[in-house]
C-alpha positions, 0 to 999 in steps of 0.5 A: 500500499502507498503511504498516501493511501495508508495515511488517508485511511488513518486520518479520515477513516472512522472505524477503529479496527478496519481504518485506524488499526489497518496494517498493510503488508508492505508500505511504499512511497513511490507516487507524487501527490499534492499536500492537503489542507488540514481538516477541522478534525480527523475521521472518528466514530461518534463515541470518539469524536471531539465534543465540547463536553460540560465540565461535570461530564468530563472524567478527571484523570485518576489519582494514585489512590484510585488505581487499586480499582480495576475500572480506574486503571482502565480509565487511565489506559483509555486516556493513553489509547486516545493519545496514541490515536491522536498521534497516529492521526497527526503523523498521518497528517504529516505524511499528506501535508508534506509529501516532498519531505525526505523519503526516509523521514516519511517511512520513519513516520509510517513505522512509527504509526505501525508501532502506535497502532500496536500500542493502541491495540494492547491498551484496548485489549487490556481495557476490555479486561478491566471493563472499560470500552474505548469511547466510554468516557469523553476524549480531548483533542489537545494534541490535535489543537496544538499540532494540526496547524504545523507548518513544516516537518521540523514543526512536527519533530519539535512539537510532537517527537521532542515534546509530547512523545518525550513526555510520554517517556516519563508518564509510561515509566511512571504508570509502569511503576504504579501499576507494579505497586498495585500488582497489575503486572500485565498493565505494567508489562504493556507500559514497559513495551510503550516506554521502550518503543517510545524511546525510538519515537523520540530518537526519530524526531531527535535525528531529523531535528539535528539534521535540520537545525541551525548548528550554530546554536545548541540543541536546547536553544534551537528547540526553544526557538522552534517551539511556539507558544502556548507550548513550552518545554515544560510540556516535554516532562512528565511527573518524573524525569527520565534521564536514561530514556532521554540519553538513549533517544540522543538528546544531548547532556546540555539538553537533558539539564536544561529541561530538568530544571525548566518549568512553565505554566501548562494552563494556569495563568502564572503569577509574576515576581520581580525583585526591587529591593530599593522600594522604599528609596524609590517611594522617597523619591516620589516618582520613577527614575530612581538610580540605585547605588552600587550596593542596592544594584549588587543586591538586586543582581545577586538576590533577584532569584530568591523570589523562586522560594515564594513562587510555584513551579508554574509562576515566572520570576523576571530578572536580569540574569537567570541562575545556572543549570548547576545551581538550580539542579542543586536547589531542585534536589533539595525539593524546592520548586523551580519556577520559570525564569525570564531574563528581562533582556530576552522578553519579546518586545517586553511582552509575556508569552502568556495570554493571562497573568494571575497576579503581580508580585513585586518585592514592593509596590513603588513608583518603579514597580507600578511602572514596570508591571503597568504594561501588562495589566491588560493581561490580569485574569481578574482585576480587584480593587487594588489593581484597578487603582494602583495603576491609575489612581495617583491618590490611591498610589500615594496612600499605599506608599504612605504605608511604608513610612515609619511614621505610619508604624509610629502612629499605630503604636499607641492604638495597639499598645492600648489593645495589649493592656492585659500584658503591659507588664512585658511592654515598654512604659507608655511614655516611651512611645516613638515620637514623630517629629516634624521640625528641628525643635521637635527633634531636640525636644524628643532627644532631651526627653529620652536621654535626659528625662528618661535616662537612656544612654542612647536614642535612635533617629529614623527616616520615614523611609529607609530599610535594613538599618539604612537611613537611621542614626544613633545619638548619645548626647543631647547636643548634636554634632554638625554631621548629626544636625546635617543628617537630620536637616537633610531627612526633614527636607526630603521626607518631612519627618523623623521618628525618634525613640529610645535605643534599647539593648536588644537581645533577640529580633523577631518578625511575624509574617502575613498577608492580606488576600484579594478579599481583604481577609488577613492570613497569618503565616508565622513568626521568624527570628532574624539577626542583625549587625551592630548597625541594625542591618539584616544578616540572617534568619534562624529557620529551624528551632529558634532558641537552640542557641539562646540562654534559658532565661530568654527561652523562658520569656519567649515561651511563657504564658502571658494573660490570654496569650500562650506566648510571645509568638501569640502576642506578635500574631495579635499585633500582626492582626491589628496591623493587618486591619489598618492596612485593609482600612487603606485598601492594601492587599498582599504580603507584609511582615512586622518587626519586634524585639525582645530587650533586656530590662533589669528593673522588669519582672522578668528581666526582659521586655518586648518591643511589640512593634518596631517596624512595618513592612508592606512587602515581601521581606527576607523573613518571608523568603526564610519562612518558605525555605524553612518548609524543606527543613526537617522538623526539630533541626537547627538551621540558619539562613545567612547573608554573607558579604563576598568581601568578607568571605575572601578577606577572612578565608584562606581562599583566593576566589569565590569559586574555590570557597564554594567548592570546598564548602559543598565538599565539606558539608554535602546535603543529607536528606530524609527518606520520606517521599518528599525528602527534607533537609536534615543536615548540610549547606545549601547556597540559595543564590547562585555563586556563579553570579553573585558579586556582593552577597551569598545567601547560605542555608546551614542546617545542623548545629555541628555543621554551623560550629564547624563552618564558623571555624572553617570560614572564620566568619561570625554568623551569630 
């Protein structure tokens, strides 16, 4: 039989046995013919035709727990049988659309059709034994919709062979294992046959892809270039990732590595994440056009990928430089999700391929991030009140920006203090509330009051806008120096006010993370304990047990019951809820955190007191990132997530380069995982931003008290 006739019967025939499963004794390709136009759909009997079924009529793909039932296993094979049928029909279409394609390519396609027929026969026979008939449940037309408009044979090998058939390596192997677990050996053997022959199908596509592609580019780059949206490389992967089968199919090591860490939405509109760590400074400027200094620019470059810990697999992190493969593979081994990374310079005309976007997630809302996301606002799948206004309402934008000001938290302080009247014995005296000053005279009065009337040895002056210990000045004498006066005058002129309060002898820094969802509901996320340096700048967060290194008296203070609060964390949650109420009143939604601390007070009942609110951050925080990282750590393990300056590493360690330092750390402290289905980290060190890119900051997860102690000695770095 000629390939043309064979392909026409496969594509347009309606009967499964006489048409779709027709097996000629010999196939030839000798006649010339014209290419056909793509039909709206392939020929099929009524039960297997594409229809727009209502959602309540569609059968969901059976989950693992359901596979113990024969009928559900039959449904799994029904889905697979339809995939084989679609593949056969699309391959027949290739033969009819591209009659001038190389004969060896066409004969290879025909041979693949014969093997797909074999697979479908095996599926149908086994389905009957499991009391399921082909056509019993609705079928989908996803493959047909994605491939029927292919423009060339190259289009076919990229979309079918190297995408859908490659993914089938994973699915066949995965479900073979599941069938073995429920002792369905017959079905497992069928899936093993499919798996082995699917390797050959992928190899046929890879062979022709490599013949036709531009040799100047890698196979991965060329594959991405030829894969048209909405298809992405994410469709070339299944539930597991079969490296062995891909190697046998001829895919390069680079291709396999790149695909292993690639993720993209397969349907759900993604969230967009963007790291703008200078949001407070951007707000202080009051308009777009802020130019960050070198340290902030370096932080943005080094830490932009940290947003991956806030994102899901099918979300997008926008950044300047994508992390390297080796880094992402190490992160993936630890069980962290790997989202889709898109480099800003490579976005097609500053656009996002996805038709719809679920949400925008900047590090913080500011004039810069509002401008950055505004070009995609038409893609938002649902525009809530916040989004309706943040892009168009100048007054609304101004009100949101005011939430960043330390004046806002200082104004809230006395209101929340009164709500905590039952535990005032563990709080600073009411007369020590922060003071908001709008002139030099008011500033001097506040300084005199705290230093002289209240007998504090030091006070702190804070600019309303400034983060991570920046834009703050500690003062020990009532008479200011010229430098201190100049600083004060500059802040008053640029930001209109200054917050002044006592400088306490802090012993523990705490935060509480929460968010306001789109409906205006408060959602508590949890507390963290963080570490700062002498200047008050962030150094890291304890992400395992929070009190392992603390003296007993502080631990006791943390976990003691106070009035109707079970412990200090419970107090902070209450404070966070009250802050959340005020944020909702200002029409804010999104993530936020509050900072607090415990300080030494020898005259108090317990020897310590709680400054329950030192700062409000209406944005993502490093504490929130740390909270997400902590979910991958074994319960009860000591762990700390630290930010190390690259200059300190090179200055204090014996290594000449960061590359040498990282290699030695990974060798000395390998990651050890638990033996669960989704393993957790029980010991070792993980670099959480890419050392190959970092120039200023290296973020490091250290799990295990002994590991921390040894690392501190080895590196000569002071961690806690």
